[in-house]
C-alpha positions as CSV (number, residue, x, y, z in Angstrom):
1,X,-17.2,-4.8,-21.2
2,X,-14.4,-2.2,-21.2
3,X,-15.8,-0.7,-18.0
4,X,-15.6,-4.1,-16.2
5,X,-12.1,-4.6,-17.4
6,X,-11.1,-1.2,-16.0
7,X,-12.8,-1.9,-12.7
8,X,-11.1,-5.3,-12.4
9,X,-7.8,-3.6,-13.2
10,X,-8.2,-1.0,-10.5
11,X,-9.3,-3.7,-8.1
12,X,-6.2,-5.7,-8.7
13,X,-4.0,-2.6,-8.4
14,X,-5.8,-1.7,-5.1
15,X,-5.1,-5.2,-3.7
16,X,-1.5,-4.9,-4.7
17,X,-1.3,-1.5,-3.0
18,X,-2.8,-3.0,0.2
19,X,-0.3,-5.7,0.1
20,X,2.5,-3.1,-0.2
21,X,1.0,-1.3,2.8
22,X,0.9,-4.5,4.9
23,X,4.5,-5.2,4.0
24,X,5.5,-1.6,5.0
25,X,3.8,-1.9,8.3
26,X,5.4,-5.3,8.9
27,X,8.8,-3.8,8.3
28,X,8.1,-0.8,10.5
29,X,6.6,-2.7,13.4
30,X,8.8,-5.8,13.2
31,X,7.8,-9.4,14.0
32,X,5.1,-10.2,16.5
33,X,6.2,-10.1,20.1
34,X,6.9,-13.5,21.8
35,X,3.8,-15.3,22.9
36,X,2.9,-14.3,26.5
37,X,0.2,-15.5,28.7
38,X,-2.1,-13.6,31.0
39,X,-3.0,-10.0,30.7
40,X,-0.3,-9.1,28.2
41,X,-1.5,-11.6,25.5
42,X,-3.9,-8.8,24.4
43,X,-1.0,-6.9,22.9
44,X,-0.2,-9.8,20.4
45,X,-3.6,-9.2,18.8
46,X,-3.2,-5.5,19.0
47,X,0.1,-5.8,17.0
48,X,-1.7,-7.7,14.2
49,X,-4.6,-5.3,14.2
50,X,-2.3,-2.3,13.8
51,X,-0.5,-4.0,10.8
52,X,-3.9,-4.7,9.1
53,X,-5.5,-1.3,9.9
54,X,-2.6,1.1,9.2
55,X,-1.4,-1.1,6.4
56,X,-4.8,-0.8,4.7
57,X,-4.8,2.9,5.1
58,X,-1.3,3.3,3.7
59,X,-2.3,0.9,0.8
60,X,-5.4,2.9,0.1
61,X,-3.4,6.1,-0.1
62,X,-1.1,4.4,-2.6
63,X,-4.1,3.1,-4.6
64,X,-5.9,6.5,-4.7
65,X,-2.7,8.3,-5.9
66,X,-2.2,5.7,-8.6
67,X,-5.8,5.8,-9.8
68,X,-5.7,9.6,-10.0
69,X,-2.4,9.5,-11.8
70,X,-3.6,6.8,-14.2
71,X,-6.9,8.6,-15.0
72,X,-5.1,11.9,-15.5
73,X,-1.9,11.0,-17.3
74,X,-0.9,7.3,-17.7
75,X,-3.9,6.0,-19.6
76,X,-3.3,8.4,-22.5
77,X,0.5,8.2,-22.4
78,X,0.9,4.4,-22.4
79,X,-2.3,3.4,-24.3
80,X,-0.6,1.2,-27.0
81,X,2.8,0.6,-25.3
82,X,3.9,-3.1,-25.5
83,X,5.1,-3.2,-21.9
84,X,2.3,-1.3,-20.4
85,X,1.8,-3.8,-17.5
86,X,5.5,-3.6,-16.4
87,X,5.5,0.2,-16.6
88,X,2.3,0.4,-14.4
89,X,3.7,-2.1,-12.0
90,X,6.9,-0.1,-11.7
91,X,4.9,3.1,-11.1
92,X,2.9,1.4,-8.3
93,X,6.2,0.3,-6.7
94,X,7.7,3.8,-7.0
95,X,4.5,5.3,-5.4
96,X,4.6,2.6,-2.7
97,X,8.2,3.5,-1.8
98,X,7.5,7.2,-1.9
99,X,4.4,6.9,0.4
100,X,6.2,4.5,2.8
101,X,9.2,6.7,3.1
102,X,7.0,9.8,3.6
103,X,5.1,7.9,6.3
104,X,8.3,6.8,8.0
105,X,9.7,10.3,7.9
106,X,6.6,11.8,9.4
107,X,6.2,9.2,12.1
108,X,9.8,8.5,13.2
109,X,11.9,11.5,12.2
110,X,9.6,14.5,12.4
111,X,7.3,12.9,14.9
112,X,4.1,14.3,13.5
113,X,2.0,11.2,13.4
């Protein structure tokens, strides 16, 4: 039963990380372009696809970093802490901001990606 609880916990954290990745991509790309007709309507769908695809990749990176950090350090450190959920949520948010700032710097400032 403890294994199922751990798997569900990591699944919930992964979904939260994906959501953070989608929000990051929405901030970086901005709103969808105005609806156009004809040939250029293809780009409206492309914008949404990029938000989902790259947002899922960024969210997966956040989730993998969190899971490794949790297995290696956090699980032992905060095992019986009364505010464990809040601490873990804060750590996910700090990781999300760190990964998103790194992605932004690599893409826009340094122009590597």
